[in-house]
Phi, psi and omega in degrees: 000124179250128181261114176046057182296145183265011177212172179277115184299339183251019178288169187300317181298318179297319180293323178296319181289331181286336181052255183270010181252022181299327180298331177292319177297320183293331182259359181296137176264136180256129178227164185272332187222161176296316177304322178296321179293331184268003180304127180090349180274143177255339180223140179216137175242134178253145178261138179201151174228358185275147172295146183238158178295321177259145178298125181245116180291112180264138176242161174282158177304320183294327181276328186267321190294332177304331180300331181284339188258011178293149189300138173076014184245124172278130189218169183208153168247129182257123176248142178274169177294155184305321190283334188217351185073202181264139176282169176301320179297317181292327177295336182298341182280353181255153176267334180223165188225135182246133169239126182279120181302132182208170176302127181305334179288336179223070189286339186258124172274158173284169189300314182298320179295317180298317179297317181297316180298313182293320179295321178297314180298318179298320178297314180297317180295318179299321178297319181290319183288336182296339180266357181275147174296144186300325183286355176276354183253136182298138179244007180279113186273130172283165179294145174303152186297326180291332175292317176297320180298319177299320178294317181297320178294320178297315180297316180299317180300318180291318181295326174292320182297321183269358177081013176291325173233161176240162183309325183277343179254347186302314184302316182292317179295315182293329177299318179293319179293321177303314184293325177299309182290325178296323177295324181288335180051058181296150176281171178300319179296322180291320177296321177300319177296316179298319179291328175298321176297316179298317180297320179295322178295319178295320177298316181298320179297325185274327193251332183281149179301139180270123179281149178251120180274103180258011178089353182273159178287143177294145180283000000 
């Protein structure tokens, strides 16, 4: 899946560089945004090596990637563009984060190297997991990422409405809330329950009588 590519994936130069991987270029799907690419996925891991404003727990590929291969789970690895990697906003779409161990003097691998390392680890992990009994693997499915995105947008709208966040503070606050819910990995039913709570709160704001605080004690 290619997100907003800045070149033609099937041009001559790309095919020459792909060598025996031209079939991958031919079958690649092009989408405009990361959320579109993650449609249907329940788990996503993002790769990063850059320092961040907020502490981001980085895991090695070997410790994090097995989580993507659990039975019955649609999953994705998100790689950033060669020139800059993933931004903080783009990292928000992932539940976990991978940093590939490297020499501190040269901490960032180029995109092709990062993809190769992660694909190799995924292959090795898949080989190991194929010999495990099925009941040893978790079967509790988290909500698809687009379901979570709908919840985050709903939550942000309500928090803006009640003044808990303001337009200039919302991104930072919502980033922390996203990470809280992403760690919890709620199921679709749980997200539906949370959105039901938000809808009830919005109804109460619109329909219940508004009290006027005049400083007096309630009767």
